[in-house]
C-alpha distance (Angstrom), angle and dihedral (degrees) to the residues before:
residue distance angle dihedral
R1 . . .
H2 3.79 . .
L3 3.79 130.2 .
L4 3.78 124.9 -158.8
S5 3.79 122.0 -162.7
V6 3.79 120.0 -173.4
T7 3.80 103.8 -170.9
K8 3.77 143.1 112.3
I9 3.82 114.0 -62.2
D10 3.82 95.0 -105.5
E11 3.80 92.6 51.0
G12 3.81 91.2 43.8
I13 3.80 91.4 55.4
K14 3.81 90.3 49.8
F15 3.83 90.6 48.0
F16 3.81 91.1 49.2
R17 3.83 94.7 50.0
E18 3.80 94.9 45.9
H19 3.80 95.5 45.9
A20 3.80 93.7 43.1
L21 3.80 88.7 58.5
K22 3.80 93.3 45.1
S23 3.79 92.9 50.8
V24 3.81 94.5 47.7
W25 3.82 101.1 35.8
K26 3.77 106.1 46.4
P27 3.84 119.3 178.3
I28 3.79 116.9 -83.1
I29 3.77 120.7 -130.0
A30 3.81 111.2 -145.0
F31 3.79 132.8 -171.2
Q32 3.79 132.4 -160.0
N33 3.79 132.7 -156.5
E34 3.78 112.9 -124.3
Y35 3.80 93.6 -134.8
N36 3.81 108.7 132.2
N37 3.80 91.1 -16.3
P38 3.79 127.2 102.8
P39 3.80 114.2 -120.4
L40 3.76 115.5 -89.4
N41 3.79 108.2 -115.5
Y42 3.76 102.8 -168.5
K43 3.77 134.0 89.7
T44 3.78 98.3 -143.1
W45 3.77 131.4 21.6
S46 3.76 134.1 -174.4
L47 3.77 132.1 -176.0
L48 3.81 87.7 -150.7
K49 3.81 123.8 86.1
T50 3.79 94.7 -151.2
D51 3.76 139.4 -4.3
L52 3.77 113.7 -75.3
P53 3.81 119.0 -123.0
P54 3.83 113.1 -78.7
Q55 3.82 93.5 -108.5
V56 3.82 92.3 56.6
N57 3.80 124.8 83.2
I58 3.79 129.4 -177.0
L59 3.78 109.8 -131.8
T60 3.80 99.5 178.6
I61 3.77 139.8 17.4
E62 3.79 102.4 168.7
P63 3.81 122.4 166.6
L64 3.80 110.8 -129.5
N65 3.79 100.1 179.6
Q66 3.76 139.5 -19.1
N67 3.78 133.5 -164.8
K68 3.80 123.0 173.6
D69 3.80 107.3 -49.4
R70 3.81 97.3 -11.6
L71 3.78 125.9 90.8
S72 3.81 132.3 -177.7
I73 3.80 117.4 -158.6
L74 3.78 138.7 179.4
F75 3.81 105.2 -127.1
R76 3.83 120.5 -169.2
I77 3.77 121.0 -177.2
E78 3.81 131.3 -179.4
H79 3.80 141.9 -167.6
I80 3.82 103.9 -129.9
Y81 3.80 100.5 -160.6
E82 3.78 128.8 83.7
P83 3.81 121.1 -129.4
N84 3.83 111.2 -80.9
E85 3.80 92.3 4.8
H86 3.82 95.0 116.8
P87 3.83 128.2 17.3
T88 3.82 95.4 -125.2
L89 3.81 108.4 10.0
S90 3.83 94.5 55.1
K91 3.78 93.2 65.4
P92 3.83 123.5 103.7
I93 3.80 113.3 -93.9
S94 3.80 136.1 -156.3
I95 3.81 124.7 -147.0
R96 3.80 125.7 -172.2
A97 3.80 105.9 -123.6
D98 3.81 94.0 -150.7
K99 3.83 91.1 56.2
I100 3.82 96.3 57.9
F101 3.81 106.4 74.7
N102 3.80 124.5 69.0
N103 3.83 121.8 -138.9
H104 3.79 91.2 -2.7
K105 3.77 132.2 102.2
M106 3.78 111.6 -139.9
L107 3.79 107.7 -127.9
E108 3.78 97.2 176.8
I109 3.78 140.8 -7.1
K110 3.79 124.2 -170.8
E111 3.77 128.0 177.2
V112 3.79 116.5 -122.9
T113 3.78 134.4 -174.3
L114 3.79 118.0 -85.8
G115 3.81 90.5 -96.5
A116 3.83 88.8 49.8
N117 3.80 90.9 -132.3
M118 3.82 97.3 115.1
Y119 3.78 137.5 29.5
K120 3.80 110.3 -105.9
N121 3.81 94.9 -123.5
E122 3.83 89.7 55.0
A123 3.80 90.8 48.1
F124 3.82 91.7 51.9
K125 3.80 90.5 54.0
R126 3.77 91.1 48.8
L127 3.79 98.3 43.5
K128 3.81 101.5 53.9
W129 3.78 111.1 136.9
T130 3.77 126.3 -154.8
L131 3.78 112.6 -140.6
D132 3.77 121.4 -152.6
E133 3.78 118.8 -131.5
T134 3.83 93.1 -94.4
N135 3.83 91.1 63.6
E136 3.80 100.8 39.1
G137 3.77 113.5 124.1
K138 3.82 92.8 14.9
N139 3.79 96.7 103.4
Q140 3.79 101.3 117.6
H141 3.79 95.6 174.3
P142 3.79 115.2 97.8
E143 3.78 116.8 -122.6
V144 3.79 112.8 -88.9
S145 3.78 111.6 -111.5
I146 3.78 112.2 -107.6
F147 3.80 113.7 -127.0
D148 3.80 110.5 -116.8
G149 3.81 94.9 -164.1
K150 3.80 93.1 -106.2
T151 3.80 113.0 53.7
I152 3.81 125.7 45.4
Q153 3.79 109.9 -151.1
L154 3.79 116.8 -161.8
S155 3.79 125.3 -169.6
P156 3.81 120.9 -162.3
M157 3.83 112.6 -65.8
Q158 3.81 91.7 3.7
I159 3.81 123.0 141.1
R160 3.80 120.9 -161.2
S161 3.81 128.0 -173.8
F162 3.80 128.6 -155.4
I163 3.78 140.2 -179.2
V164 3.80 105.3 -137.9
K165 3.80 125.2 -167.4
L166 3.80 112.8 -157.4
E167 3.77 134.7 -175.6
N168 3.79 120.6 -152.5
R169 3.82 112.6 -115.8
A170 3.80 96.1 -169.0
């Protein structure tokens, strides 16, 4: 299948990013056994309250454990644009963590490493490097924004991972 877009460069980049995601990440159809669960009486369901900004993509929503009305998930989110790729969509963005999930109260959210095997604050302590005098001042990478527990900040092409504990409001 081929797609052709004849537009201005900025709109073409947006078209490319959006359709690349749609062609790779198709919707998942899921089923549930009715054992111990009431039947689901709705046609569509979303864990999200609202649509995320167009430059943000969810990579992972993976349930880790669930008991009664509490659910822990691995939640990975990414900024899909490169720096300077689009005049507005390539800018860093902030998202309120407590405004993401529908019908759930967020009890806790902690940032983890990309592999989700270590909390990010523990990894920072462990991965401190000592530079010798020949390399001082050569760090050209901006400091990674520290997660404050409320606002997720994403820079272009950045992926962030979180363990989120939710409680069902319904």
